[in-house]
BATIZA-857897 format. One record per residue (C-alpha): residue in three letters; x, y, z; residue number from 1. Coordinates in pm, whole numbers. Layout:
<atoms>
[atom 'ALA'; [X; Y; Z]; NUM];
...
</atoms>
This chain:
<atoms>
[atom 'UNK'; [1822; 3491; -312]; 1];
[atom 'UNK'; [1978; 3198; -495]; 2];
[atom 'UNK'; [1961; 2867; -310]; 3];
[atom 'UNK'; [2306; 2723; -247]; 4];
[atom 'UNK'; [2225; 2464; 19]; 5];
[atom 'UNK'; [2290; 2105; -93]; 6];
[atom 'UNK'; [2034; 1826; -108]; 7];
[atom 'UNK'; [2058; 1594; 195]; 8];
[atom 'UNK'; [1941; 1267; 40]; 9];
[atom 'UNK'; [1907; 1048; 345]; 10];
[atom 'UNK'; [1728; 1307; 558]; 11];
[atom 'UNK'; [1495; 1376; 265]; 12];
[atom 'UNK'; [1415; 1005; 241]; 13];
[atom 'UNK'; [1357; 1000; 617]; 14];
[atom 'UNK'; [1115; 1293; 603]; 15];
[atom 'UNK'; [911; 1160; 309]; 16];
[atom 'UNK'; [932; 810; 457]; 17];
[atom 'UNK'; [773; 930; 782]; 18];
[atom 'UNK'; [488; 1084; 584]; 19];
[atom 'UNK'; [436; 766; 382]; 20];
[atom 'UNK'; [465; 542; 688]; 21];
[atom 'UNK'; [213; 752; 882]; 22];
[atom 'UNK'; [-34; 741; 595]; 23];
[atom 'UNK'; [-16; 365; 549]; 24];
[atom 'UNK'; [-13; 306; 928]; 25];
[atom 'UNK'; [-347; 475; 988]; 26];
[atom 'UNK'; [-489; 305; 679]; 27];
[atom 'UNK'; [-504; -28; 866]; 28];
[atom 'UNK'; [-516; 123; 1217]; 29];
[atom 'UNK'; [-866; 250; 1143]; 30];
[atom 'UNK'; [-993; -96; 1046]; 31];
[atom 'UNK'; [-1013; -204; 1411]; 32];
[atom 'UNK'; [-1211; 109; 1503]; 33];
[atom 'UNK'; [-1512; 28; 1284]; 34];
[atom 'UNK'; [-1736; -116; 1560]; 35];
[atom 'UNK'; [-1662; 189; 1777]; 36];
[atom 'UNK'; [-1733; 432; 1492]; 37];
[atom 'UNK'; [-2063; 260; 1408]; 38];
[atom 'UNK'; [-2186; 306; 1765]; 39];
[atom 'UNK'; [-2047; 657; 1814]; 40];
[atom 'UNK'; [-2185; 808; 1493]; 41];
[atom 'UNK'; [-2490; 578; 1453]; 42];
[atom 'UNK'; [-2394; 469; 1103]; 43];
[atom 'UNK'; [-2409; 145; 906]; 44];
[atom 'UNK'; [-2130; -92; 806]; 45];
[atom 'UNK'; [-2156; 28; 445]; 46];
[atom 'UNK'; [-2104; 388; 558]; 47];
[atom 'UNK'; [-1815; 317; 795]; 48];
[atom 'UNK'; [-1617; 142; 517]; 49];
[atom 'UNK'; [-1573; 482; 354]; 50];
[atom 'UNK'; [-1317; 565; 622]; 51];
[atom 'UNK'; [-1076; 334; 438]; 52];
[atom 'UNK'; [-1226; 346; 88]; 53];
[atom 'UNK'; [-1217; 725; 47]; 54];
[atom 'UNK'; [-856; 734; 171]; 55];
[atom 'UNK'; [-735; 467; -72]; 56];
[atom 'UNK'; [-940; 624; -349]; 57];
[atom 'UNK'; [-762; 958; -304]; 58];
[atom 'UNK'; [-422; 786; -317]; 59];
[atom 'UNK'; [-519; 592; -629]; 60];
[atom 'UNK'; [-624; 914; -800]; 61];
[atom 'UNK'; [-324; 1127; -698]; 62];
[atom 'UNK'; [-39; 877; -743]; 63];
[atom 'UNK'; [-87; 848; -1124]; 64];
[atom 'UNK'; [-19; 1221; -1142]; 65];
[atom 'UNK'; [322; 1172; -977]; 66];
[atom 'UNK'; [516; 1155; -1303]; 67];
[atom 'UNK'; [365; 1487; -1412]; 68];
[atom 'UNK'; [418; 1644; -1069]; 69];
[atom 'UNK'; [784; 1542; -1033]; 70];
[atom 'UNK'; [862; 1669; -1384]; 71];
[atom 'UNK'; [691; 2006; -1336]; 72];
[atom 'UNK'; [730; 2095; -967]; 73];
[atom 'UNK'; [1031; 2095; -736]; 74];
[atom 'UNK'; [1065; 1830; -468]; 75];
[atom 'UNK'; [1048; 2100; -201]; 76];
[atom 'UNK'; [713; 2230; -330]; 77];
[atom 'UNK'; [572; 1878; -343]; 78];
[atom 'UNK'; [693; 1799; 8]; 79];
[atom 'UNK'; [549; 2126; 140]; 80];
[atom 'UNK'; [209; 2051; -14]; 81];
[atom 'UNK'; [209; 1697; 125]; 82];
[atom 'UNK'; [308; 1790; 481]; 83];
[atom 'UNK'; [54; 2075; 503]; 84];
[atom 'UNK'; [-232; 1859; 377]; 85];
[atom 'UNK'; [-135; 1568; 601]; 86];
[atom 'UNK'; [-111; 1778; 918]; 87];
[atom 'UNK'; [-444; 1945; 830]; 88];
[atom 'UNK'; [-613; 1608; 781]; 89];
[atom 'UNK'; [-471; 1464; 1104]; 90];
[atom 'UNK'; [-565; 1778; 1301]; 91];
[atom 'UNK'; [-925; 1752; 1180]; 92];
[atom 'UNK'; [-945; 1391; 1295]; 93];
[atom 'UNK'; [-807; 1474; 1640]; 94];
[atom 'UNK'; [-1150; 1624; 1717]; 95];
[atom 'UNK'; [-1416; 1348; 1687]; 96];
[atom 'UNK'; [-1712; 1579; 1617]; 97];
[atom 'UNK'; [-1885; 1413; 1321]; 98];
[atom 'UNK'; [-1843; 1135; 1068]; 99];
[atom 'UNK'; [-1841; 1388; 782]; 100];
[atom 'UNK'; [-1539; 1566; 934]; 101];
[atom 'UNK'; [-1365; 1232; 982]; 102];
[atom 'UNK'; [-1407; 1161; 610]; 103];
[atom 'UNK'; [-1284; 1511; 521]; 104];
[atom 'UNK'; [-968; 1449; 721]; 105];
[atom 'UNK'; [-920; 1116; 543]; 106];
[atom 'UNK'; [-949; 1293; 206]; 107];
[atom 'UNK'; [-664; 1531; 295]; 108];
[atom 'UNK'; [-453; 1244; 430]; 109];
[atom 'UNK'; [-508; 1041; 111]; 110];
[atom 'UNK'; [-404; 1330; -113]; 111];
[atom 'UNK'; [-94; 1392; 101]; 112];
[atom 'UNK'; [10; 1024; 98]; 113];
[atom 'UNK'; [-51; 1014; -278]; 114];
[atom 'UNK'; [207; 1291; -317]; 115];
[atom 'UNK'; [457; 1168; -56]; 116];
[atom 'UNK'; [478; 801; -161]; 117];
[atom 'UNK'; [606; 851; -519]; 118];
[atom 'UNK'; [812; 1152; -405]; 119];
[atom 'UNK'; [1008; 929; -170]; 120];
[atom 'UNK'; [1091; 682; -448]; 121];
[atom 'UNK'; [1166; 964; -691]; 122];
[atom 'UNK'; [1430; 1094; -448]; 123];
[atom 'UNK'; [1579; 744; -421]; 124];
[atom 'UNK'; [1585; 688; -798]; 125];
[atom 'UNK'; [1731; 1030; -886]; 126];
[atom 'UNK'; [1957; 1113; -589]; 127];
[atom 'UNK'; [2092; 780; -455]; 128];
[atom 'UNK'; [2397; 626; -632]; 129];
[atom 'UNK'; [2303; 313; -825]; 130];
[atom 'UNK'; [2534; 94; -613]; 131];
[atom 'UNK'; [2323; 176; -304]; 132];
[atom 'UNK'; [1986; 192; -477]; 133];
[atom 'UNK'; [1874; -160; -391]; 134];
[atom 'UNK'; [1926; -108; -19]; 135];
[atom 'UNK'; [1752; 232; -20]; 136];
[atom 'UNK'; [1452; 103; -216]; 137];
[atom 'UNK'; [1438; -170; 47]; 138];
[atom 'UNK'; [1427; 98; 315]; 139];
[atom 'UNK'; [1163; 285; 118]; 140];
[atom 'UNK'; [935; -12; 63]; 141];
[atom 'UNK'; [980; -93; 431]; 142];
[atom 'UNK'; [744; 195; 508]; 143];
[atom 'UNK'; [466; 50; 295]; 144];
[atom 'UNK'; [523; -315; 383]; 145];
[atom 'UNK'; [552; -287; 760]; 146];
[atom 'UNK'; [303; -10; 838]; 147];
[atom 'UNK'; [-3; -220; 736]; 148];
[atom 'UNK'; [102; -491; 979]; 149];
[atom 'UNK'; [169; -245; 1263]; 150];
[atom 'UNK'; [-156; -57; 1201]; 151];
[atom 'UNK'; [-394; -304; 1373]; 152];
[atom 'UNK'; [-167; -317; 1681]; 153];
[atom 'UNK'; [-143; 61; 1700]; 154];
[atom 'UNK'; [-513; 119; 1635]; 155];
[atom 'UNK'; [-638; -159; 1858]; 156];
[atom 'UNK'; [-425; -54; 2155]; 157];
[atom 'UNK'; [-521; 315; 2140]; 158];
[atom 'UNK'; [-890; 248; 2071]; 159];
[atom 'UNK'; [-909; 14; 2371]; 160];
[atom 'UNK'; [-720; 240; 2614]; 161];
[atom 'UNK'; [-774; 602; 2507]; 162];
[atom 'UNK'; [-1010; 634; 2211]; 163];
[atom 'UNK'; [-971; 626; 1834]; 164];
[atom 'UNK'; [-890; 999; 1801]; 165];
[atom 'UNK'; [-556; 933; 1973]; 166];
[atom 'UNK'; [-450; 743; 1661]; 167];
[atom 'UNK'; [-418; 1090; 1510]; 168];
[atom 'UNK'; [-319; 1290; 1818]; 169];
[atom 'UNK'; [0; 1087; 1866]; 170];
[atom 'UNK'; [98; 1151; 1502]; 171];
[atom 'UNK'; [102; 1532; 1525]; 172];
[atom 'UNK'; [445; 1572; 1694]; 173];
[atom 'UNK'; [594; 1310; 1461]; 174];
[atom 'UNK'; [463; 1496; 1157]; 175];
[atom 'UNK'; [594; 1826; 1294]; 176];
[atom 'UNK'; [941; 1669; 1328]; 177];
[atom 'UNK'; [916; 1533; 972]; 178];
[atom 'UNK'; [831; 1882; 849]; 179];
[atom 'UNK'; [1140; 2032; 1012]; 180];
[atom 'UNK'; [1367; 1757; 875]; 181];
[atom 'UNK'; [1217; 1784; 527]; 182];
[atom 'UNK'; [1246; 2162; 505]; 183];
[atom 'UNK'; [1610; 2135; 612]; 184];
[atom 'UNK'; [1700; 1845; 381]; 185];
[atom 'UNK'; [1514; 1942; 62]; 186];
[atom 'UNK'; [1630; 2273; -89]; 187];
[atom 'UNK'; [1445; 2453; -365]; 188];
[atom 'UNK'; [1575; 2340; -705]; 189];
[atom 'UNK'; [1479; 2492; -1040]; 190];
[atom 'UNK'; [1237; 2283; -1245]; 191];
[atom 'UNK'; [1142; 2371; -1601]; 192];
[atom 'UNK'; [775; 2302; -1668]; 193];
[atom 'UNK'; [761; 2102; -1987]; 194];
[atom 'UNK'; [419; 1932; -1977]; 195];
[atom 'UNK'; [50; 2009; -1948]; 196];
[atom 'UNK'; [-169; 1786; -1735]; 197];
[atom 'UNK'; [-396; 1555; -1935]; 198];
[atom 'UNK'; [-718; 1636; -1749]; 199];
[atom 'UNK'; [-934; 1401; -1957]; 200];
[atom 'UNK'; [-712; 1101; -1881]; 201];
[atom 'UNK'; [-687; 1199; -1513]; 202];
[atom 'UNK'; [-1066; 1225; -1481]; 203];
[atom 'UNK'; [-1124; 894; -1663]; 204];
[atom 'UNK'; [-871; 720; -1437]; 205];
[atom 'UNK'; [-1038; 864; -1127]; 206];
[atom 'UNK'; [-1379; 742; -1242]; 207];
[atom 'UNK'; [-1237; 399; -1329]; 208];
[atom 'UNK'; [-1076; 346; -988]; 209];
[atom 'UNK'; [-1379; 486; -803]; 210];
[atom 'UNK'; [-1623; 264; -991]; 211];
[atom 'UNK'; [-1418; -54; -956]; 212];
[atom 'UNK'; [-1375; -1; -582]; 213];
[atom 'UNK'; [-1742; 86; -533]; 214];
[atom 'UNK'; [-1850; -228; -720]; 215];
[atom 'UNK'; [-1724; -446; -430]; 216];
[atom 'UNK'; [-1979; -280; -200]; 217];
[atom 'UNK'; [-2271; -357; -431]; 218];
[atom 'UNK'; [-2208; -711; -555]; 219];
[atom 'UNK'; [-2564; -828; -472]; 220];
[atom 'UNK'; [-2730; -497; -561]; 221];
[atom 'UNK'; [-2886; -422; -905]; 222];
[atom 'UNK'; [-2665; -112; -938]; 223];
[atom 'UNK'; [-2353; -334; -940]; 224];
[atom 'UNK'; [-2363; -388; -1316]; 225];
[atom 'UNK'; [-2407; -17; -1382]; 226];
[atom 'UNK'; [-2108; 70; -1162]; 227];
[atom 'UNK'; [-1896; -203; -1322]; 228];
[atom 'UNK'; [-1993; -88; -1672]; 229];
[atom 'UNK'; [-1894; 269; -1588]; 230];
[atom 'UNK'; [-1561; 143; -1455]; 231];
[atom 'UNK'; [-1484; -64; -1766]; 232];
[atom 'UNK'; [-1600; 216; -1996]; 233];
[atom 'UNK'; [-1377; 462; -1814]; 234];
[atom 'UNK'; [-1081; 227; -1865]; 235];
[atom 'UNK'; [-1129; 247; -2243]; 236];
[atom 'UNK'; [-1169; 626; -2227]; 237];
[atom 'UNK'; [-849; 653; -2021]; 238];
[atom 'UNK'; [-658; 437; -2269]; 239];
[atom 'UNK'; [-763; 653; -2564]; 240];
[atom 'UNK'; [-701; 985; -2387]; 241];
[atom 'UNK'; [-370; 863; -2249]; 242];
[atom 'UNK'; [-242; 779; -2599]; 243];
[atom 'UNK'; [-267; 1142; -2707]; 244];
[atom 'UNK'; [-82; 1283; -2405]; 245];
[atom 'UNK'; [44; 1016; -2163]; 246];
[atom 'UNK'; [-55; 1064; -1801]; 247];
[atom 'UNK'; [103; 725; -1736]; 248];
[atom 'UNK'; [356; 600; -1988]; 249];
[atom 'UNK'; [211; 257; -2057]; 250];
[atom 'UNK'; [496; 172; -2295]; 251];
[atom 'UNK'; [687; 38; -1992]; 252];
[atom 'UNK'; [456; -265; -2009]; 253];
[atom 'UNK'; [632; -373; -2329]; 254];
[atom 'UNK'; [927; -464; -2106]; 255];
[atom 'UNK'; [881; -827; -2004]; 256];
[atom 'UNK'; [1097; -808; -1690]; 257];
[atom 'UNK'; [902; -503; -1574]; 258];
[atom 'UNK'; [567; -681; -1624]; 259];
[atom 'UNK'; [671; -995; -1441]; 260];
[atom 'UNK'; [829; -814; -1147]; 261];
[atom 'UNK'; [527; -586; -1120]; 262];
[atom 'UNK'; [297; -889; -1107]; 263];
[atom 'UNK'; [498; -1051; -827]; 264];
[atom 'UNK'; [516; -721; -639]; 265];
[atom 'UNK'; [138; -672; -658]; 266];
[atom 'UNK'; [69; -1028; -542]; 267];
[atom 'UNK'; [280; -961; -232]; 268];
[atom 'UNK'; [97; -631; -177]; 269];
[atom 'UNK'; [-241; -806; -201]; 270];
[atom 'UNK'; [-130; -1069; 50]; 271];
[atom 'UNK'; [17; -810; 287]; 272];
[atom 'UNK'; [-306; -609; 303]; 273];
[atom 'UNK'; [-522; -923; 295]; 274];
[atom 'UNK'; [-355; -1088; 593]; 275];
[atom 'UNK'; [-370; -762; 791]; 276];
[atom 'UNK'; [-747; -773; 745]; 277];
[atom 'UNK'; [-803; -1149; 783]; 278];
[atom 'UNK'; [-613; -1236; 1102]; 279];
[atom 'UNK'; [-740; -957; 1334]; 280];
[atom 'UNK'; [-1102; -995; 1220]; 281];
[atom 'UNK'; [-1090; -1375; 1231]; 282];
[atom 'UNK'; [-948; -1384; 1583]; 283];
[atom 'UNK'; [-1200; -1130; 1715]; 284];
[atom 'UNK'; [-1507; -1294; 1562]; 285];
[atom 'UNK'; [-1425; -1665; 1587]; 286];
[atom 'UNK'; [-1223; -1678; 1910]; 287];
[atom 'UNK'; [-1343; -1350; 2069]; 288];
[atom 'UNK'; [-988; -1222; 2115]; 289];
[atom 'UNK'; [-979; -849; 2219]; 290];
[atom 'UNK'; [-899; -600; 1941]; 291];
[atom 'UNK'; [-569; -499; 2098]; 292];
[atom 'UNK'; [-449; -861; 2124]; 293];
[atom 'UNK'; [-573; -953; 1776]; 294];
[atom 'UNK'; [-390; -656; 1629]; 295];
[atom 'UNK'; [-81; -735; 1838]; 296];
[atom 'UNK'; [-52; -1074; 1670]; 297];
[atom 'UNK'; [73; -890; 1360]; 298];
[atom 'UNK'; [363; -723; 1540]; 299];
[atom 'UNK'; [628; -1005; 1538]; 300];
[atom 'UNK'; [591; -1048; 1163]; 301];
[atom 'UNK'; [607; -672; 1113]; 302];
[atom 'UNK'; [929; -654; 1312]; 303];
[atom 'UNK'; [1088; -936; 1113]; 304];
[atom 'UNK'; [984; -772; 787]; 305];
[atom 'UNK'; [1139; -447; 907]; 306];
[atom 'UNK'; [1472; -621; 961]; 307];
[atom 'UNK'; [1479; -813; 633]; 308];
[atom 'UNK'; [1366; -538; 391]; 309];
[atom 'UNK'; [1692; -334; 390]; 310];
[atom 'UNK'; [1904; -649; 425]; 311];
[atom 'UNK'; [1745; -793; 112]; 312];
[atom 'UNK'; [1835; -480; -83]; 313];
[atom 'UNK'; [2197; -515; 28]; 314];
[atom 'UNK'; [2196; -880; -82]; 315];
[atom 'UNK'; [2065; -774; -423]; 316];
[atom 'UNK'; [2335; -508; -457]; 317];
[atom 'UNK'; [2603; -770; -390]; 318];
[atom 'UNK'; [2466; -1097; -535]; 319];
[atom 'UNK'; [2192; -1000; -782]; 320];
[atom 'UNK'; [1818; -1060; -777]; 321];
[atom 'UNK'; [1780; -1436; -827]; 322];
[atom 'UNK'; [1872; -1564; -481]; 323];
[atom 'UNK'; [1682; -1322; -254]; 324];
[atom 'UNK'; [1370; -1316; -474]; 325];
[atom 'UNK'; [1336; -1692; -525]; 326];
[atom 'UNK'; [1426; -1779; -166]; 327];
[atom 'UNK'; [1180; -1515; -48]; 328];
[atom 'UNK'; [906; -1661; -266]; 329];
[atom 'UNK'; [971; -2014; -137]; 330];
[atom 'UNK'; [960; -1906; 227]; 331];
[atom 'UNK'; [643; -1706; 164]; 332];
[atom 'UNK'; [477; -2006; -1]; 333];
[atom 'UNK'; [562; -2228; 297]; 334];
[atom 'UNK'; [452; -1971; 555]; 335];
[atom 'UNK'; [126; -1885; 377]; 336];
[atom 'UNK'; [45; -2251; 307]; 337];
[atom 'UNK'; [88; -2341; 674]; 338];
[atom 'UNK'; [-118; -2037; 775]; 339];
[atom 'UNK'; [-401; -2152; 546]; 340];
[atom 'UNK'; [-402; -2491; 722]; 341];
[atom 'UNK'; [-346; -2381; 1082]; 342];
[atom 'UNK'; [-546; -2057; 1108]; 343];
[atom 'UNK'; [-878; -2220; 1188]; 344];
[atom 'UNK'; [-718; -2404; 1481]; 345];
[atom 'UNK'; [-683; -2071; 1661]; 346];
[atom 'UNK'; [-348; -2157; 1824]; 347];
[atom 'UNK'; [-197; -1810; 1852]; 348];
[atom 'UNK'; [176; -1906; 1866]; 349];
[atom 'UNK'; [142; -2118; 1550]; 350];
[atom 'UNK'; [-46; -1844; 1365]; 351];
[atom 'UNK'; [219; -1589; 1462]; 352];
[atom 'UNK'; [499; -1828; 1354]; 353];
[atom 'UNK'; [338; -1879; 1011]; 354];
[atom 'UNK'; [295; -1506; 967]; 355];
[atom 'UNK'; [657; -1445; 1066]; 356];
[atom 'UNK'; [780; -1701; 810]; 357];
[atom 'UNK'; [570; -1535; 541]; 358];
[atom 'UNK'; [708; -1192; 636]; 359];
[atom 'UNK'; [1069; -1321; 618]; 360];
[atom 'UNK'; [999; -1429; 259]; 361];
[atom 'UNK'; [825; -1103; 181]; 362];
[atom 'UNK'; [1116; -906; 326]; 363];
[atom 'UNK'; [1360; -1086; 96]; 364];
[atom 'UNK'; [1158; -1052; -225]; 365];
[atom 'UNK'; [912; -762; -207]; 366];
[atom 'UNK'; [1132; -453; -242]; 367];
[atom 'UNK'; [1377; -636; -470]; 368];
[atom 'UNK'; [1100; -700; -720]; 369];
[atom 'UNK'; [1046; -326; -744]; 370];
[atom 'UNK'; [1420; -264; -779]; 371];
[atom 'UNK'; [1455; -521; -1059]; 372];
[atom 'UNK'; [1140; -406; -1236]; 373];
[atom 'UNK'; [1238; -38; -1237]; 374];
[atom 'UNK'; [1602; -109; -1322]; 375];
[atom 'UNK'; [1489; -308; -1625]; 376];
[atom 'UNK'; [1346; 11; -1778]; 377];
[atom 'UNK'; [1549; 285; -1942]; 378];
[atom 'UNK'; [1646; 579; -1720]; 379];
[atom 'UNK'; [1405; 816; -1894]; 380];
[atom 'UNK'; [1111; 586; -1812]; 381];
[atom 'UNK'; [1192; 509; -1449]; 382];
[atom 'UNK'; [970; 788; -1314]; 383];
[atom 'UNK'; [683; 647; -1522]; 384];
[atom 'UNK'; [756; 297; -1396]; 385];
[atom 'UNK'; [768; 431; -1041]; 386];
[atom 'UNK'; [426; 594; -1091]; 387];
[atom 'UNK'; [278; 267; -1218]; 388];
[atom 'UNK'; [425; 63; -932]; 389];
[atom 'UNK'; [299; 312; -674]; 390];
[atom 'UNK'; [-45; 355; -834]; 391];
[atom 'UNK'; [-118; -16; -864]; 392];
[atom 'UNK'; [34; -85; -522]; 393];
[atom 'UNK'; [-231; 131; -356]; 394];
[atom 'UNK'; [-515; 19; -580]; 395];
[atom 'UNK'; [-438; -351; -536]; 396];
[atom 'UNK'; [-421; -295; -160]; 397];
[atom 'UNK'; [-773; -153; -170]; 398];
[atom 'UNK'; [-895; -432; -397]; 399];
[atom 'UNK'; [-738; -699; -174]; 400];
[atom 'UNK'; [-907; -562; 138]; 401];
[atom 'UNK'; [-1238; -529; -44]; 402];
[atom 'UNK'; [-1207; -882; -186]; 403];
[atom 'UNK'; [-1130; -1030; 155]; 404];
[atom 'UNK'; [-1422; -843; 311]; 405];
[atom 'UNK'; [-1653; -958; 32]; 406];
[atom 'UNK'; [-1559; -1327; 64]; 407];
[atom 'UNK'; [-1592; -1310; 444]; 408];
[atom 'UNK'; [-1930; -1137; 419]; 409];
[atom 'UNK'; [-2071; -1384; 166]; 410];
[atom 'UNK'; [-1946; -1679; 372]; 411];
[atom 'UNK'; [-2096; -1534; 690]; 412];
[atom 'UNK'; [-2437; -1492; 525]; 413];
[atom 'UNK'; [-2440; -1845; 384]; 414];
[atom 'UNK'; [-2329; -2018; 708]; 415];
[atom 'UNK'; [-2541; -2125; 1004]; 416];
[atom 'UNK'; [-2359; -1887; 1239]; 417];
[atom 'UNK'; [-2117; -1595; 1221]; 418];
[atom 'UNK'; [-1812; -1784; 1351]; 419];
[atom 'UNK'; [-1842; -2069; 1100]; 420];
[atom 'UNK'; [-1896; -1828; 812]; 421];
[atom 'UNK'; [-1596; -1617; 913]; 422];
[atom 'UNK'; [-1377; -1926; 941]; 423];
[atom 'UNK'; [-1479; -2054; 598]; 424];
[atom 'UNK'; [-1437; -1713; 440]; 425];
[atom 'UNK'; [-1092; -1660; 590]; 426];
[atom 'UNK'; [-970; -1998; 469]; 427];
[atom 'UNK'; [-1108; -1946; 118]; 428];
[atom 'UNK'; [-945; -1603; 92]; 429];
[atom 'UNK'; [-610; -1742; 208]; 430];
[atom 'UNK'; [-627; -2020; -51]; 431];
[atom 'UNK'; [-711; -1776; -333]; 432];
[atom 'UNK'; [-411; -1561; -245]; 433];
[atom 'UNK'; [-191; -1872; -214]; 434];
[atom 'UNK'; [-280; -1959; -573]; 435];
[atom 'UNK'; [-170; -1614; -688]; 436];
[atom 'UNK'; [160; -1647; -499]; 437];
[atom 'UNK'; [224; -1986; -659]; 438];
[atom 'UNK'; [160; -1836; -1003]; 439];
[atom 'UNK'; [399; -1547; -932]; 440];
[atom 'UNK'; [669; -1798; -829]; 441];
[atom 'UNK'; [635; -1974; -1166]; 442];
[atom 'UNK'; [645; -1644; -1357]; 443];
[atom 'UNK'; [951; -1514; -1172]; 444];
[atom 'UNK'; [1133; -1849; -1188]; 445];
[atom 'UNK'; [1099; -1829; -1567]; 446];
[atom 'UNK'; [1227; -1471; -1564]; 447];
[atom 'UNK'; [1522; -1518; -1330]; 448];
[atom 'UNK'; [1633; -1875; -1408]; 449];
[atom 'UNK'; [1506; -1990; -1748]; 450];
[atom 'UNK'; [1538; -1649; -1918]; 451];
[atom 'UNK'; [1801; -1475; -1704]; 452];
[atom 'UNK'; [1927; -1256; -1989]; 453];
[atom 'UNK'; [1597; -1072; -1984]; 454];
[atom 'UNK'; [1626; -997; -1614]; 455];
[atom 'UNK'; [1853; -746; -1447]; 456];
</atoms>
């Protein structure tokens, strides 16, 4: 029977947003469970890191396929696949039988999030009127900018009071509700298949991401250079295969505004994931703060970011990009700079205040950078730009966490005791990320002020 039901845009965004939010939430929620998992399953630190690594790896592999998927399959089919895989993965992890099953559940969750994340933005870019697009992209990026900050609070609280499996148990009814909303809001629409999947490029990209992520775990091991060589070699193979039949349309990088906004966006993503790793671990190791309290320190900033993300999109719709982006960058620089100075003092109210100031700046600039970057491309390339933003967003998040963990680990090994090493590593990581933020401010100031005609 022919489908006559109309597409309910805002409910569709809600349903896909819940999926995306849930995926990113448990990404960082699991970080605070690592000590518990090591004891429960009698595994090493290297093994337990796969709980996060394999999840992010699946997202990084699936998201680049989003342009192909959205052009060849209906939104309803993609949503159905994502919700089934996500519920299956969560259900598996509700039963803490073995570490292998935990990883299997994480694989399904990563694939599902890899489908849902670009699907949400595809709905926004194709179904929302352009006059409201900035605000809705702000709402969309809210799910990926706030969930990492809420994750440690959520995970720490449940791990301390009920057990880590409840991180997943509490998600099941929420996912069931999202399924009902999504099936109601997203009707079946005809899609003409016009492309074949470039399997060679997809495989090369998967090997490249896998190798580069794995290399962080083996920096001081002889196999490091082999893994890094495979990763670099795969990048060249991907580039050549992608030229014949684009899996990702790299021609969007010829657009200067797109490149600069993407850079600023990725710097914010690196800082967002980095600070979600640094503060909870620093407070637990150096000042012996309980996991639930250390994770809870991220909540005020997360709440502020939640408020400012949609507001910033509305400001962009009315006043343009320059004011919210540059003001956001300035506030983020001040907040992060103060955090770099005050973190080692361990004064919780001051640390929270610095994080809140940073999140205000992030809320003003983060989603708007994506809006400006995608709007700078032609309409026929926006799905490709969306795929690149989403792909690199997840990969940079994984790299940022791995980089922070590496610096902390090296500092801990070179220091006289664990607390001193952790303190030095945290401060060095914060300063490295501050340098990147300062560079992004210069780049975006040039784009928005000195060369405004090239910006949207």
